[in-house]
N, C-alpha and C positions, 0 to 999 in steps of 0.2 A: 469617544472622548474628544472634547473640543481642543483645537490647537491653540497655542499661545501666539496670537497675531498682534501682540502689542510691542514688538521690538521697534524702537525708534533710534535713529542716528542723530546725534547732537553735533552741530558745528558751532563750537564756542566762538570762533572768530566772527561768524555772521550772526550768532545768537539765534540760530534756527534749529528746529527739530522736525525731522521728516520720517515717515515710516520706512522700514527696511523693505526693499523690493528686490526679490530674487532676480527678476528680469533685468534690472539695471546692472547688478553685479555681473550677471551672465554676459551682458553686452560689453562691459569693461574688460572682462577676461578675453572675450573674442577680439577686442581691439588689441589686446596684448599678444595675440597670436594663437590662442587655444581654439581648436575646432569647437563648433557649437555644442556637440554632445558632451565633450569633456568640460567645457566652460559651465554648462548647465549642471553637470554632476558636482563640480567643485562648489558652485554657488549653493546648491542644495545641501551639501555637506557642511558648509559654513553656517547656513541657516539652522540646521539641526544641532550643531555644536553650541549655538546661542539660544537654544529652545527655552532655557530658564532665565534668560536675560531680558530685561525690559528696555534698557537704554545702553547705548555704547557710543563713544565719540567717534567721529569720522577717522581720526588718526589711529585709534585703537582698532577699529574695524580694518583699516588698511594693513596694520601690522599683523592682525590675525590672518588675513588673506595671504600675505607674504609668507608667513610662517607655514601655513598649510601648503603653499606651493613648493616651498623648499623641502618640506618633510615628505612630500608625495611625488618626488621626481619631476616636478614642474619648474625647477629652479631657473631654467633657461628663459622663463617668461617673466620672472620677478622684475627685472630691470624695466622691461616694457610696461609692466603694470604700474610701477612706481612713477615712471616718467610721464604718464598720461596727464595732460593739463587741459584737455578739451572740455571745459565747463561751459555748457550752453546757458544763456540767460534764462532765468526762471520765467515760465509762461503760465499765466493764471487761466484756469478753466472755470467758467461760470456755468453752474448747473441751472436747471429749470426753476428751482426755488430761490435762485439768487445767491446761493452760497458759493464760495470760492475754494479751489484746491490747486496745487501745482500740477502742471502737465507731467505725466509719467509715461514714458514709452513702455516700461515694463508692465504697468497696469493695463495699458491699452492692449498689449500683446496677450496678457492673460485673458482679457475679455473676448479675444478672438478664438480661444480654444474651442468654443462651441462649433466652429466652422469645420473641425476635424481635418485641418490642413497640417502638413509637416511644419515643425517649429521654424524652420528656415524661412518658409513662405510667410508665416505669421509675423516674424521679425522684419521681413521685407516691407510689409504693409506699415507696421508701426514706425519703422525707420523712415519711410517715405513721408509719413505724416509729420514727424519731427523735423525732417529736413526742410519741408515746405514752410513750416512755421518759423524756423530760424532764418531761412532765406527771405521771407517776407517781413522779418523783424517784428513779428507779432508779439505784443506784450500780454494780450489776453485773447481768449476765444471762447465761444459758448460750446457746451458739450454737444448741442444739436449740430453745430457746424462740423465738429470732429466726426460725429456719427455719419453725417451725410457724405463726408469725404471718404470715410472708410467704406461705405457702400460702393462708391465709384471705383475705388482702388481694388476692392475685392472682385468686382466684375472684370476689371482689367487683368488682374493676376490669376484669378481662379474661375471666372465665368459667372454668368447671371445666377445660376442655381445656388452657388455658395453665397453670393451677395444677398439673395432673397432669404436664405436660411438665417443669415446674421440679422437681417431686418426683422424676421419673425421673433428671434431671440430677444432683440432690443425691445420690441413691442410687448412681448410677454413679461420682460423684466419690469416694465412700467405698470403692469396691472396689479402688482402686489400679490398675485396668486402664487402659492408655494410650489416648488418643484420637489417631488419625492422620488428618489432613485432607490429601488430595491435590488440588492445584490445578493443572490443566493449561491449555494455551492457547498460541496463537502469539504472536509479537512484537506488542506493542501491545494485547494483550487485558486488561492490568491485573493480571496475576498477582502481581507483587511488591507493589504497593500494597495490594491486597486481602488478601494473606497477612499483611502487616505489621499492618494494622488488625485482622484476625481474631485474630492472636496477642495483641494488646493486650486485646481484648474478652474473650477466653477465658482470659487469663492463662497463655498457653503461651510458655515462654521459649526454646524451641528451634524454629528454622526452618531449612530447608535448601533452597538453590537447586540445581537440576540443572546449571545453567550453571557454578556454582562447582565442582561435582563434576567436570565436564568439564575445567575448567581444571587441577585437580589431576591428573587422569588424563593430561592432555597432557604434564605434566612427567615422568611415569613411562613414557610410551609415545611415543618419537620419531616424527616425521612419516613417516619412511621405513617404519616398521613398521605404524602405524595412521593413515594419512593422513586418513581420514574424521573423526577426532576433532579435527582441527586447522582446522576451518572452521565456519561457521554451519550450523545444522540444515538450512536451505533450500538450501545450496550443497554439502552433503556429497557429493551425487551426482557433482559435478565431479571428485572424487578417485577415482572408480571407473573400472574399465576399460570400454572399448567404449561410451563416452557419445556420443550423437548430437550432430551439429553444431548442430542446432536444439533449442530447449527442448522437453522432453516431460514433462508432469506426472507420469506414471507412473515415470519415471527419478528425478525429484526425490523422490518419495515413497519409492522404494526406498533412496535415499541417506539420507533422514531416518530410516527404520526401522533401517538399519544403525547409524547413530550412536546412536539411542535404545537399541538393544539393548546397545551397548557401555557407555553411561552407566548402564544398568540394573544393571550389576555394582556400581557405587558406591552406587546407591540401595539395593541389597540389603544392603550392609554397614552403611549408616546405619540401616536398619530393624532389622537384627539387634541392633545395639547399643541402639536405642530400646526394643525389646521386652525385652531382657535387663535393662535398667535401669528398666523400667516408667515411662518418662517420655513425656508427650504431645509430639507433633511435628507441624509443618506442612511438607510438601514441596511446592515449586512449581517448575514448569518446563515448557518445550515438549517435553521428552523423555518426559513422562508421557502416552504415548498410551493410549487406552482399554484395549487388550489388556494392557498392563503394569499398569494400575490394577486390572483385573479379577483378574489373577494375585495382586496384593498383597492384595486383599480375601479371596480364597480361601485364601491360604497364611499369613496373619497372624492371630494370636490377639487382636490389639488391635481396638478399634472403629474401623474404617476408613471414612471418608466421602470418596468420590471426586467431583470436580466438574470440569467443563470450562467455562472462561470463553470467551466468544466476543463479537465485535462484528460483528453481522450486516448492517450497512450499509457498503458499501465506502467511502463518503465519511467516515463516522465513524471507521473504522479508519485511513484515511489521516491524518485529523486527529490521532488519537492518536499515530501514528508520528512526525508532525512535532513534536508537543508533547514526546514523549519525547526526541527528538533535541535539542530546545532545552535540556532539562535536562542531558543528557549531553554531546552535541557535535553541531554541525550536520553534521559529516562523516558520522556514523552515521545521522542523519536522512535525508540524501540517499541513502545506501546502501539503507536500508529502502524508500524510495519507488521507487528504481530496480528493486528486486526485489519490488515490491508484488504482482505477479501470482503469484509463487511463494508468498508469504506467504498470499495469499487462497486459492490452491489447497490449501495445507497445512491451512488452517483448514477448508475444505470437507471434506477427507479426515477430519480429526479429528471434526468434527461428525457425519458420516455413520456413523463407527465407534463414536461414543459411544452412538448409538441401539442399535447391534448389541450392545454390551456393557453396556447399561443404566446408563451413566454420565450423571448429570444434567447438562444443558446450561443455563448461565445467560447470558443476553444482558446483558453488563456495560455498560449505558448509564448507570446511577446507582449510585454506590458504596454508599450506605446500603441501597438495595433489594437489591443483590447480597449484602451482608453478611446482611441479613434472610433472604434465600432460603437461604443456607448454614446459618444457625442453624436454620431449619425442617427442612432435610435432616438435620442432626444429631439433632434431636428425633425425626424419623421413624425414624431408624436406631436410636435408643434404644428407641423403642416396639416396633419389630420384634424387637430383641434380647430384649426383656422378654416378648414373646408366646410 
């Protein structure tokens, strides 16, 4: 599902309209005294609460933030937030094609996510760039100048390797070649949440769920013709002939593979359009088994980064399934737990075949670390492509 990235902040006094940037609000909240992690969480919650809004005045946004702080036990920071008056003069950034846009520390910080650095270090670099521009009283700067200075600061803060990784990312971004990230995993592995956060940090506006593709295909193919499409991946085998009365893992896997190969037709269509339009994309879903991922890598001209998310402790996976059910419905949660052995067997199968097809496995115990690992994989893929 595509995110609504059209929220703009209107300043009626100045007659200006600028995009909402989570990084800028995060920085304002940090200045008010919130630690980075809490500031970022508050900024994210504010953005989510405005998901259906396209425009908001700067005064209304400030009121929204203050109300949120008061209602969530951050009222001690409200006064500091309101009293902030440090408005830096607007600096114009001139791109290679001659277009202009205001300098945004938040946007610059987001572009540095590919470096897989802690957010604190990313903001150090972005803040240093802003401070230099303000101190030099620059009214405008080219995007190339900013990029070159980022290279230098990254080398100082994080070393030459990180600076070179960012340089490769910038070079790749200018080629127009799409990036396709494939995120596989069973129920409860965190595919959807990781893909959503990854899309935000990489500024990728297109994401596709294989479950959604299956839903569309179900409308086109009635159950009497393709029964395996009309049930969960771990239950598809029940729609096949000659099923044993007692559960057998190999039969479950056979049903899963049958459904995955059927959904792969839809995945192929999405990939063809993506490559024709040269637009980056994240595809996530249980149907992306390692063999399909390997085929996509070999047959697609885009830069393809496949990854399999796993939760390698049974109790942790059960806890995630319960948590997911609480968000969606307790009925689904119960169903997942009743079929936990099937889900666990399916994950075991996927992990074993990921090794065979050289698909990276990430134990998704911590979201930030998982995102960092995926960023590192993208950097490694860029380095390999350049060699």
